[in-house]
ZATI-948878 format. One record per residue: x, y, z of N, C-alpha, C in turn; residue number from 0; chain; residue in three letters. Coordinates in steps of 0.001 Angstrom, whole numbers, plus 500000, padded with zeros to 6 digits. Layout:
<nodes>
+--------+--------+--------+--------+--------+--------+--------+--------+--------+-----+-----+------+
!    n.u !    n.v !    n.w !   ca.u !   ca.v !   ca.w !    c.u !    c.v !    c.w ! seq ! mol ! type !
+--------+--------+--------+--------+--------+--------+--------+--------+--------+-----+-----+------+
!      X !      Y !      Z !      X !      Y !      Z !      X !      Y !      Z ! NUM !   A !  ala !
...
+--------+--------+--------+--------+--------+--------+--------+--------+--------+-----+-----+------+
</nodes>
This chain:
<nodes>
+--------+--------+--------+--------+--------+--------+--------+--------+--------+-----+-----+------+
!    n.u !    n.v !    n.w !   ca.u !   ca.v !   ca.w !    c.u !    c.v !    c.w ! seq ! mol ! type !
+--------+--------+--------+--------+--------+--------+--------+--------+--------+-----+-----+------+
! 485125 ! 503848 ! 516976 ! 485652 ! 503195 ! 515800 ! 484849 ! 503675 ! 514590 !   0 !   A !  unk !
! 485551 ! 504002 ! 513521 ! 484863 ! 504475 ! 512321 ! 484190 ! 503312 ! 511607 !   1 !   A !  unk !
! 483199 ! 503643 ! 510784 ! 482534 ! 502607 ! 510001 ! 483515 ! 501916 ! 509069 !   2 !   A !  unk !
! 484414 ! 502687 ! 508461 ! 485397 ! 502103 ! 507540 ! 486305 ! 501129 ! 508282 !   3 !   A !  unk !
! 486782 ! 501527 ! 509453 ! 487670 ! 500643 ! 510224 ! 486920 ! 499374 ! 510626 !   4 !   A !  unk !
! 485671 ! 499527 ! 511041 ! 484861 ! 498365 ! 511423 ! 484696 ! 497424 ! 510228 !   5 !   A !  unk !
! 484434 ! 497986 ! 509064 ! 484257 ! 497163 ! 507867 ! 485547 ! 496409 ! 507520 !   6 !   A !  unk !
! 486686 ! 497086 ! 507589 ! 487961 ! 496436 ! 507289 ! 488228 ! 495329 ! 508303 !   7 !   A !  unk !
! 487931 ! 495590 ! 509568 ! 488125 ! 494555 ! 510588 ! 487220 ! 493348 ! 510332 !   8 !   A !  unk !
! 485999 ! 493585 ! 509854 ! 485097 ! 492480 ! 509511 ! 485662 ! 491685 ! 508337 !   9 !   A !  unk !
! 486249 ! 492393 ! 507375 ! 486844 ! 491699 ! 506228 ! 488032 ! 490839 ! 506678 !  10 !   A !  unk !
! 488829 ! 491349 ! 507597 ! 489960 ! 490582 ! 508121 ! 489447 ! 489329 ! 508849 !  11 !   A !  unk !
! 488380 ! 489489 ! 509627 ! 487786 ! 488347 ! 510329 ! 487250 ! 487325 ! 509329 !  12 !   A !  unk !
! 486662 ! 487802 ! 508241 ! 486150 ! 486898 ! 507198 ! 487304 ! 486116 ! 506574 !  13 !   A !  unk !
! 488428 ! 486786 ! 506345 ! 489624 ! 486093 ! 505825 ! 490001 ! 484948 ! 506751 !  14 !   A !  unk !
! 490021 ! 485245 ! 508056 ! 490401 ! 484224 ! 509029 ! 489445 ! 483039 ! 508996 !  15 !   A !  unk !
! 488148 ! 483308 ! 508891 ! 487153 ! 482230 ! 508834 ! 487368 ! 481359 ! 507597 !  16 !   A !  unk !
! 487633 ! 481997 ! 506477 ! 487840 ! 481248 ! 505236 ! 489107 ! 480415 ! 505327 !  17 !   A !  unk !
! 490198 ! 481023 ! 505783 ! 491473 ! 480308 ! 505891 ! 491367 ! 479158 ! 506887 !  18 !   A !  unk !
! 490599 ! 479347 ! 507953 ! 490434 ! 478293 ! 508954 ! 489504 ! 477181 ! 508485 !  19 !   A !  unk !
! 488888 ! 477326 ! 507315 ! 488038 ! 476283 ! 506749 ! 486667 ! 476190 ! 507368 !  20 !   A !  unk !
! 486174 ! 477291 ! 507911 ! 484880 ! 477264 ! 508603 ! 483696 ! 477088 ! 507660 !  21 !   A !  unk !
! 483907 ! 477232 ! 506352 ! 482777 ! 477142 ! 505424 ! 482728 ! 475812 ! 504676 !  22 !   A !  unk !
! 483609 ! 474903 ! 505012 ! 483582 ! 473562 ! 504449 ! 483541 ! 473544 ! 502940 !  23 !   A !  unk !
! 482554 ! 472829 ! 502376 ! 482433 ! 472663 ! 500930 ! 482100 ! 473964 ! 500211 !  24 !   A !  unk !
! 481623 ! 474954 ! 500935 ! 481246 ! 476231 ! 500320 ! 482377 ! 477265 ! 500363 !  25 !   A !  unk !
! 483558 ! 476839 ! 500760 ! 484691 ! 477764 ! 500917 ! 484963 ! 478547 ! 499645 !  26 !   A !  unk !
! 484965 ! 477882 ! 498500 ! 485300 ! 478580 ! 497250 ! 484295 ! 479688 ! 496948 !  27 !   A !  unk !
! 483034 ! 479459 ! 497235 ! 482021 ! 480495 ! 497011 ! 482299 ! 481707 ! 497902 !  28 !   A !  unk !
! 482721 ! 481475 ! 499136 ! 483054 ! 482583 ! 500039 ! 484313 ! 483318 ! 499567 !  29 !   A !  unk !
! 485287 ! 482547 ! 499072 ! 486507 ! 483171 ! 498530 ! 486144 ! 484057 ! 497349 !  30 !   A !  unk !
! 485336 ! 483536 ! 496430 ! 484945 ! 484308 ! 495242 ! 484216 ! 485589 ! 495633 !  31 !   A !  unk !
! 483297 ! 485499 ! 496573 ! 482552 ! 486680 ! 497007 ! 483492 ! 487686 ! 497667 !  32 !   A !  unk !
! 484409 ! 487186 ! 498472 ! 485355 ! 488090 ! 499148 ! 486241 ! 488809 ! 498130 !  33 !   A !  unk !
! 486764 ! 488059 ! 497173 ! 487662 ! 488668 ! 496184 ! 486893 ! 489646 ! 495277 !  34 !   A !  unk !
! 485607 ! 489390 ! 495045 ! 484804 ! 490370 ! 494308 ! 484714 ! 491673 ! 495110 !  35 !   A !  unk !
! 484569 ! 491555 ! 496411 ! 484528 ! 492748 ! 497258 ! 485881 ! 493467 ! 497251 !  36 !   A !  unk !
! 486974 ! 492705 ! 497209 ! 488317 ! 493304 ! 497178 ! 488517 ! 494159 ! 495925 !  37 !   A !  unk !
! 487809 ! 493853 ! 494855 ! 487929 ! 494655 ! 493629 ! 487506 ! 496106 ! 493869 !  38 !   A !  unk !
! 486727 ! 496338 ! 494906 ! 486330 ! 497693 ! 495265 ! 487498 ! 498547 ! 495733 !  39 !   A !  unk !
! 488607 ! 497911 ! 496047 ! 489815 ! 498626 ! 496463 ! 490777 ! 498773 ! 495285 !  40 !   A !  unk !
! 490236 ! 498920 ! 494083 ! 491055 ! 498930 ! 492869 ! 492184 ! 499958 ! 492933 !  41 !   A !  unk !
! 491892 ! 501184 ! 493328 ! 492927 ! 502224 ! 493337 ! 493981 ! 501963 ! 494416 !  42 !   A !  unk !
! 493587 ! 501689 ! 495672 ! 494621 ! 501379 ! 496668 ! 495436 ! 500138 ! 496307 !  43 !   A !  unk !
! 494787 ! 499138 ! 495707 ! 495522 ! 497954 ! 495268 ! 496550 ! 498334 ! 494209 !  44 !   A !  unk !
! 496158 ! 499198 ! 493287 ! 497077 ! 499667 ! 492250 ! 498247 ! 500423 ! 492874 !  45 !   A !  unk !
! 497943 ! 501316 ! 493804 ! 498989 ! 502136 ! 494437 ! 499988 ! 501295 ! 495221 !  46 !   A !  unk !
! 499564 ! 500161 ! 495716 ! 500455 ! 499297 ! 496484 ! 500982 ! 498146 ! 495636 !  47 !   A !  unk !
! 500824 ! 498278 ! 494338 ! 501303 ! 497282 ! 493377 ! 500763 ! 495886 ! 493700 !  48 !   A !  unk !
! 499504 ! 495822 ! 494060 ! 498856 ! 494569 ! 494428 ! 497589 ! 494332 ! 493613 !  49 !   A !  unk !
! 497529 ! 494889 ! 492417 ! 496322 ! 494789 ! 491590 ! 495913 ! 493354 ! 491299 !  50 !   A !  unk !
! 496867 ! 492422 ! 491334 ! 496572 ! 491027 ! 491028 ! 495911 ! 490287 ! 492192 !  51 !   A !  unk !
! 495892 ! 490873 ! 493365 ! 495400 ! 490192 ! 494551 ! 493985 ! 489623 ! 494393 !  52 !   A !  unk !
! 492979 ! 490362 ! 493877 ! 491630 ! 489792 ! 493770 ! 491512 ! 488621 ! 492790 !  53 !   A !  unk !
! 492525 ! 488437 ! 491958 ! 492493 ! 487333 ! 490995 ! 492951 ! 486018 ! 491609 !  54 !   A !  unk !
! 493630 ! 486071 ! 492742 ! 494135 ! 484861 ! 493398 ! 493050 ! 484313 ! 494310 !  55 !   A !  unk !
! 492187 ! 483518 ! 493750 ! 491012 ! 483009 ! 494472 ! 491311 ! 481655 ! 495116 !  56 !   A !  unk !
! 492354 ! 481681 ! 495955 ! 492793 ! 480493 ! 496682 ! 492962 ! 480856 ! 498153 !  57 !   A !  unk !
! 493259 ! 479840 ! 498966 ! 493532 ! 480094 ! 500385 ! 494766 ! 480993 ! 500500 !  58 !   A !  unk !
! 495759 ! 480753 ! 499658 ! 496951 ! 481605 ! 499663 ! 496557 ! 483051 ! 499350 !  59 !   A !  unk !
! 495672 ! 483248 ! 498397 ! 495186 ! 484583 ! 498065 ! 494469 ! 485225 ! 499240 !  60 !   A !  unk !
! 493736 ! 484424 ! 499999 ! 493035 ! 484949 ! 501172 ! 494034 ! 485410 ! 502235 !  61 !   A !  unk !
! 495118 ! 484642 ! 502399 ! 496149 ! 485063 ! 503363 ! 496777 ! 486378 ! 502920 !  62 !   A !  unk !
! 497047 ! 486496 ! 501605 ! 497612 ! 487742 ! 501080 ! 496639 ! 488899 ! 501284 !  63 !   A !  unk !
! 495351 ! 488654 ! 501038 ! 494335 ! 489700 ! 501195 ! 494279 ! 490162 ! 502653 !  64 !   A !  unk !
! 494323 ! 489224 ! 503577 ! 494300 ! 489579 ! 504998 ! 495518 ! 490440 ! 505333 !  65 !   A !  unk !
! 496690 ! 490038 ! 504892 ! 497903 ! 490811 ! 505153 ! 497836 ! 492197 ! 504542 !  66 !   A !  unk !
! 497299 ! 492273 ! 503325 ! 497184 ! 493559 ! 502644 ! 496229 ! 494480 ! 503409 !  67 !   A !  unk !
! 495102 ! 493939 ! 503846 ! 494140 ! 494748 ! 504593 ! 494743 ! 495267 ! 505896 !  68 !   A !  unk !
! 495474 ! 494405 ! 506590 ! 496104 ! 494820 ! 507853 ! 497146 ! 495899 ! 507585 !  69 !   A !  unk !
! 497989 ! 495678 ! 506571 ! 499067 ! 496626 ! 506268 ! 498545 ! 497978 ! 505792 !  70 !   A !  unk !
! 497370 ! 497998 ! 505176 ! 496856 ! 499231 ! 504586 ! 495651 ! 499808 ! 505318 !  71 !   A !  unk !
! 495352 ! 499288 ! 506504 ! 494157 ! 499739 ! 507218 ! 494163 ! 501250 ! 507455 !  72 !   A !  unk !
! 495289 ! 501793 ! 507873 ! 495339 ! 503227 ! 508177 ! 494994 ! 504054 ! 506948 !  73 !   A !  unk !
! 495523 ! 503668 ! 505805 ! 495246 ! 504405 ! 504573 ! 493793 ! 504213 ! 504148 !  74 !   A !  unk !
! 493301 ! 502998 ! 504241 ! 491937 ! 502693 ! 503806 ! 490885 ! 503348 ! 504691 !  75 !   A !  unk !
! 491197 ! 503565 ! 505952 ! 490229 ! 504145 ! 506878 ! 490477 ! 505627 ! 507109 !  76 !   A !  unk !
! 491405 ! 506198 ! 506371 ! 491707 ! 507628 ! 506411 ! 492074 ! 508123 ! 507790 !  77 !   A !  unk !
! 492820 ! 507317 ! 508540 ! 493305 ! 507783 ! 509821 ! 494343 ! 508858 ! 509550 !  78 !   A !  unk !
! 494371 ! 509860 ! 510399 ! 495277 ! 510969 ! 510164 ! 496548 ! 510807 ! 510963 !  79 !   A !  unk !
! 497536 ! 511548 ! 510567 ! 498843 ! 511566 ! 511201 ! 499679 ! 512524 ! 510401 !  80 !   A !  unk !
! 500991 ! 512353 ! 510419 ! 501856 ! 513150 ! 509571 ! 501677 ! 512620 ! 508159 !  81 !   A !  unk !
! 500984 ! 513372 ! 507311 ! 500657 ! 512858 ! 505990 ! 501161 ! 513771 ! 504901 !  82 !   A !  unk !
! 501339 ! 513156 ! 503758 ! 501634 ! 513891 ! 502545 ! 500474 ! 513601 ! 501616 !  83 !   A !  unk !
! 499832 ! 514619 ! 501110 ! 498688 ! 514429 ! 500235 ! 499043 ! 514922 ! 498850 !  84 !   A !  unk !
! 498799 ! 514070 ! 497873 ! 499005 ! 514434 ! 496482 ! 497636 ! 514348 ! 495811 !  85 !   A !  unk !
! 497200 ! 515420 ! 495195 ! 495934 ! 515414 ! 494480 ! 496211 ! 515746 ! 493021 !  86 !   A !  unk !
! 495556 ! 515029 ! 492146 ! 495681 ! 515326 ! 490738 ! 494290 ! 515526 ! 490168 !  87 !   A !  unk !
! 494181 ! 516416 ! 489216 ! 492895 ! 516667 ! 488588 ! 493043 ! 516465 ! 487086 !  88 !   A !  unk !
! 492203 ! 515621 ! 486519 ! 492208 ! 515365 ! 485097 ! 491333 ! 516398 ! 484398 !  89 !   A !  unk !
! 491436 ! 516477 ! 483080 ! 490635 ! 517439 ! 482332 ! 489148 ! 517161 ! 482458 !  90 !   A !  unk !
! 488804 ! 515946 ! 482782 ! 487404 ! 515599 ! 482943 ! 486899 ! 515982 ! 484335 !  91 !   A !  unk !
! 487712 ! 516706 ! 485076 ! 487389 ! 517178 ! 486416 ! 487248 ! 516059 ! 487435 !  92 !   A !  unk !
! 487812 ! 514909 ! 487152 ! 487863 ! 513846 ! 488152 ! 489132 ! 514045 ! 488953 !  93 !   A !  unk !
! 489076 ! 513744 ! 490228 ! 490289 ! 513901 ! 491027 ! 490516 ! 512652 ! 491849 !  94 !   A !  unk !
! 491791 ! 512424 ! 492154 ! 492172 ! 511285 ! 492977 ! 493148 ! 511766 ! 494026 !  95 !   A !  unk !
! 493044 ! 511187 ! 495183 ! 493940 ! 511581 ! 496262 ! 494374 ! 510329 ! 497004 !  96 !   A !  unk !
! 495684 ! 510208 ! 497213 ! 496235 ! 509081 ! 497945 ! 497137 ! 509642 ! 499025 !  97 !   A !  unk !
! 497045 ! 509093 ! 500182 ! 497903 ! 509532 ! 501267 ! 498723 ! 508355 ! 501764 !  98 !   A !  unk !
! 500014 ! 508514 ! 501735 ! 500928 ! 507541 ! 502318 ! 501886 ! 508356 ! 503167 !  99 !   A !  unk !
! 501954 ! 508063 ! 504434 ! 502814 ! 508851 ! 505304 ! 504207 ! 508240 ! 505365 ! 100 !   A !  unk !
! 505172 ! 509106 ! 505646 ! 506533 ! 508610 ! 505826 ! 506557 ! 507633 ! 506997 ! 101 !   A !  unk !
! 505809 ! 507930 ! 508050 ! 505834 ! 507044 ! 509216 ! 505236 ! 505676 ! 508880 ! 102 !   A !  unk !
! 504216 ! 505636 ! 508003 ! 503672 ! 504345 ! 507589 ! 504723 ! 503545 ! 506837 ! 103 !   A !  unk !
! 505437 ! 504214 ! 505931 ! 506484 ! 503529 ! 505160 ! 507588 ! 503072 ! 506104 ! 104 !   A !  unk !
! 508006 ! 503941 ! 507038 ! 509060 ! 503578 ! 507986 ! 508638 ! 502377 ! 508835 ! 105 !   A !  unk !
! 507401 ! 502387 ! 509330 ! 506918 ! 501271 ! 510152 ! 506973 ! 499961 ! 509375 ! 106 !   A !  unk !
! 506533 ! 499997 ! 508135 ! 506541 ! 498775 ! 507333 ! 507969 ! 498329 ! 507054 ! 107 !   A !  unk !
! 508852 ! 499270 ! 506744 ! 510245 ! 498918 ! 506465 ! 510919 ! 498294 ! 507687 ! 108 !   A !  unk !
! 510608 ! 498799 ! 508866 ! 511235 ! 498273 ! 510074 ! 510900 ! 496806 ! 510292 ! 109 !   A !  unk !
! 509758 ! 496366 ! 509792 ! 509422 ! 494945 ! 509925 ! 510022 ! 494113 ! 508793 ! 110 !   A !  unk !
! 510487 ! 494772 ! 507733 ! 511021 ! 494057 ! 506578 ! 512547 ! 494034 ! 506524 ! 111 !   A !  unk !
! 513176 ! 495128 ! 506923 ! 514631 ! 495262 ! 506803 ! 515250 ! 495098 ! 508187 ! 112 !   A !  unk !
! 516101 ! 494086 ! 508329 ! 516667 ! 493781 ! 509636 ! 518102 ! 494281 ! 509786 ! 113 !   A !  unk !
! 518678 ! 494776 ! 508732 ! 520022 ! 495345 ! 508777 ! 519889 ! 496841 ! 509055 ! 114 !   A !  unk !
! 520394 ! 497286 ! 510231 ! 520215 ! 498682 ! 510647 ! 520811 ! 499680 ! 509667 ! 115 !   A !  unk !
! 521979 ! 499381 ! 509106 ! 522597 ! 500341 ! 508184 ! 521805 ! 500418 ! 506880 ! 116 !   A !  unk !
! 521299 ! 499286 ! 506424 ! 520473 ! 499279 ! 505205 ! 519173 ! 500039 ! 505452 ! 117 !   A !  unk !
! 518557 ! 499826 ! 506616 ! 517325 ! 500528 ! 506971 ! 517571 ! 502035 ! 507035 ! 118 !   A !  unk !
! 518674 ! 502438 ! 507643 ! 519008 ! 503867 ! 507728 ! 519208 ! 504469 ! 506351 ! 119 !   A !  unk !
! 519844 ! 503710 ! 505466 ! 520096 ! 504201 ! 504108 ! 518779 ! 504395 ! 503348 ! 120 !   A !  unk !
! 517864 ! 503456 ! 503501 ! 516567 ! 503559 ! 502830 ! 515760 ! 504722 ! 503407 ! 121 !   A !  unk !
! 515760 ! 504869 ! 504738 ! 515038 ! 505975 ! 505361 ! 515604 ! 507326 ! 504914 ! 122 !   A !  unk !
! 516928 ! 507398 ! 504789 ! 517556 ! 508640 ! 504333 ! 517139 ! 508953 ! 502899 ! 123 !   A !  unk !
! 517043 ! 507918 ! 502062 ! 516616 ! 508129 ! 500675 ! 515166 ! 508605 ! 500618 ! 124 !   A !  unk !
! 514321 ! 508102 ! 501502 ! 512929 ! 508558 ! 501563 ! 512885 ! 510029 ! 501992 ! 125 !   A !  unk !
! 513684 ! 510379 ! 502990 ! 513736 ! 511768 ! 503455 ! 514254 ! 512685 ! 502346 ! 126 !   A !  unk !
! 515242 ! 512224 ! 501567 ! 515752 ! 513004 ! 500433 ! 514657 ! 513225 ! 499393 ! 127 !   A !  unk !
! 513877 ! 512186 ! 499131 ! 512784 ! 512305 ! 498163 ! 511735 ! 513293 ! 498678 ! 128 !   A !  unk !
! 511435 ! 513235 ! 499960 ! 510475 ! 514170 ! 500554 ! 510987 ! 515604 ! 500415 ! 129 !   A !  unk !
! 512282 ! 515795 ! 500665 ! 512872 ! 517129 ! 500577 ! 512909 ! 517650 ! 499140 ! 130 !   A !  unk !
! 512896 ! 516741 ! 498165 ! 512963 ! 517140 ! 496757 ! 511613 ! 517615 ! 496215 ! 131 !   A !  unk !
! 510543 ! 517395 ! 496957 ! 509218 ! 517812 ! 496486 ! 509216 ! 519314 ! 496238 ! 132 !   A !  unk !
! 508667 ! 519714 ! 495125 ! 508614 ! 521118 ! 494756 ! 509829 ! 521571 ! 493959 ! 133 !   A !  unk !
! 510812 ! 520697 ! 493832 ! 512000 ! 521038 ! 493057 ! 511808 ! 520554 ! 491622 ! 134 !   A !  unk !
! 512841 ! 520625 ! 490844 ! 512739 ! 520266 ! 489422 ! 512395 ! 518782 ! 489257 ! 135 !   A !  unk !
! 511715 ! 518446 ! 488150 ! 511397 ! 517037 ! 487890 ! 512652 ! 516159 ! 487852 ! 136 !   A !  unk !
! 513758 ! 516709 ! 487364 ! 514999 ! 515936 ! 487299 ! 515467 ! 515564 ! 488710 ! 137 !   A !  unk !
! 515364 ! 516504 ! 489638 ! 515782 ! 516249 ! 491019 ! 514895 ! 515181 ! 491649 ! 138 !   A !  unk !
! 513597 ! 515311 ! 491460 ! 512667 ! 514327 ! 492027 ! 512930 ! 512951 ! 491435 ! 139 !   A !  unk !
! 513107 ! 512881 ! 490117 ! 513375 ! 511594 ! 489463 ! 514692 ! 510994 ! 489954 ! 140 !   A !  unk !
! 515692 ! 511835 ! 490170 ! 516981 ! 511358 ! 490662 ! 516824 ! 510742 ! 492053 ! 141 !   A !  unk !
! 516091 ! 511415 ! 492927 ! 515881 ! 510911 ! 494297 ! 515023 ! 509645 ! 494282 ! 142 !   A !  unk !
! 514005 ! 509619 ! 493418 ! 513157 ! 508426 ! 493300 ! 513975 ! 507248 ! 492774 ! 143 !   A !  unk !
! 514844 ! 507516 ! 491813 ! 515691 ! 506472 ! 491240 ! 516626 ! 505889 ! 492293 ! 144 !   A !  unk !
! 517206 ! 506753 ! 493126 ! 518098 ! 506282 ! 494187 ! 517332 ! 505374 ! 495148 ! 145 !   A !  unk !
! 516111 ! 505786 ! 495505 ! 515298 ! 504980 ! 496420 ! 514934 ! 503638 ! 495784 ! 146 !   A !  unk !
! 514605 ! 503659 ! 494499 ! 514291 ! 502405 ! 493798 ! 515499 ! 501484 ! 493750 ! 147 !   A !  unk !
! 516687 ! 502042 ! 493547 ! 517901 ! 501218 ! 493543 ! 518086 ! 500518 ! 494885 ! 148 !   A !  unk !
! 517816 ! 501223 ! 495971 ! 517922 ! 500614 ! 497301 ! 516836 ! 499565 ! 497512 ! 149 !   A !  unk !
! 515669 ! 499805 ! 496934 ! 514527 ! 498897 ! 497119 ! 514691 ! 497600 ! 496333 ! 150 !   A !  unk !
! 515618 ! 497558 ! 495384 ! 515830 ! 496347 ! 494580 ! 516255 ! 495159 ! 495430 ! 151 !   A !  unk !
! 516687 ! 495399 ! 496640 ! 517205 ! 494339 ! 497495 ! 516132 ! 493345 ! 497908 ! 152 !   A !  unk !
! 514870 ! 493708 ! 497750 ! 513804 ! 492788 ! 498111 ! 512468 ! 493276 ! 497590 ! 153 !   A !  unk !
! 511668 ! 492355 ! 497099 ! 510360 ! 492708 ! 496553 ! 509474 ! 493363 ! 497613 ! 154 !   A !  unk !
! 509566 ! 492882 ! 498855 ! 508744 ! 493461 ! 499915 ! 509137 ! 494912 ! 500186 ! 155 !   A !  unk !
! 510440 ! 495187 ! 500111 ! 510909 ! 496560 ! 500315 ! 510390 ! 497448 ! 499188 ! 156 !   A !  unk !
! 510456 ! 496944 ! 497954 ! 509960 ! 497708 ! 496803 ! 508466 ! 497990 ! 496947 ! 157 !   A !  unk !
! 507711 ! 497005 ! 497412 ! 506270 ! 497207 ! 497614 ! 506007 ! 498241 ! 498703 ! 158 !   A !  unk !
! 506864 ! 498264 ! 499710 ! 506667 ! 499202 ! 500819 ! 506920 ! 500642 ! 500390 ! 159 !   A !  unk !
! 507932 ! 500871 ! 499559 ! 508275 ! 502252 ! 499176 ! 507593 ! 502684 ! 497879 ! 160 !   A !  unk !
! 507072 ! 501744 ! 497107 ! 506464 ! 502048 ! 495805 ! 505379 ! 503109 ! 495844 ! 161 !   A !  unk !
! 504384 ! 502996 ! 496729 ! 503324 ! 504019 ! 496761 ! 503872 ! 505404 ! 497106 ! 162 !   A !  unk !
! 504871 ! 505460 ! 497960 ! 505448 ! 506746 ! 498335 ! 506157 ! 507374 ! 497138 ! 163 !   A !  unk !
! 506869 ! 506550 ! 496384 ! 507546 ! 507046 ! 495171 ! 506503 ! 507511 ! 494156 ! 164 !   A !  unk !
! 505442 ! 506743 ! 493990 ! 504383 ! 507115 ! 493054 ! 503775 ! 508472 ! 493422 ! 165 !   A !  unk !
! 503571 ! 508708 ! 494713 ! 503031 ! 509993 ! 495142 ! 503977 ! 511127 ! 494775 ! 166 !   A !  unk !
! 505269 ! 510913 ! 494993 ! 506250 ! 511964 ! 494696 ! 506264 ! 512276 ! 493204 ! 167 !   A !  unk !
! 506170 ! 511234 ! 492378 ! 506180 ! 511440 ! 490934 ! 504889 ! 512114 ! 490448 ! 168 !   A !  unk !
! 503770 ! 511798 ! 491081 ! 502522 ! 512439 ! 490713 ! 502547 ! 513926 ! 491025 ! 169 !   A !  unk !
! 503298 ! 514301 ! 492030 ! 503347 ! 515694 ! 492447 ! 504280 ! 516567 ! 491621 ! 170 !   A !  unk !
! 504946 ! 515988 ! 490642 ! 505873 ! 516788 ! 489826 ! 505113 ! 517776 ! 488947 ! 171 !   A !  unk !
! 505768 ! 518875 ! 488708 ! 505250 ! 519795 ! 487721 ! 504424 ! 520839 ! 488290 ! 172 !   A !  unk !
+--------+--------+--------+--------+--------+--------+--------+--------+--------+-----+-----+------+
</nodes>
């Protein structure tokens, strides 16, 4: 087990302890400390449209944090698989790299979308967006727009495909 995976698993266990009320009167202090640690995931939180998560310093926020950590463990621990890597370099020579795999998006969608034809349509739109990489910005934007239109059916679906769309848009040009 990698150190990163072990750390994420410890954070998930800490969420469970807090939600279960194991810290009694000191629960809020543990929540605050945990959410301060979550701020260290600023970029992944941004990529998954969850930047507000560390601000929700409640039991509900802890449940959301636990779910977010579980859903994003593979990305946070840099586990490999079929991946698409987008790297950008700013003029200040800083670089950022985010990896979201099609299989990760598909796995998450399968737990969110229960209508087989709707799921197939969304998966096809993701495959179209993947195929558009390297083509004109207009083509990529058109494919991203189609995927966003399909994702409007539910906030959870939009959150699942959002990072993948962001990667495709970052790769333009």
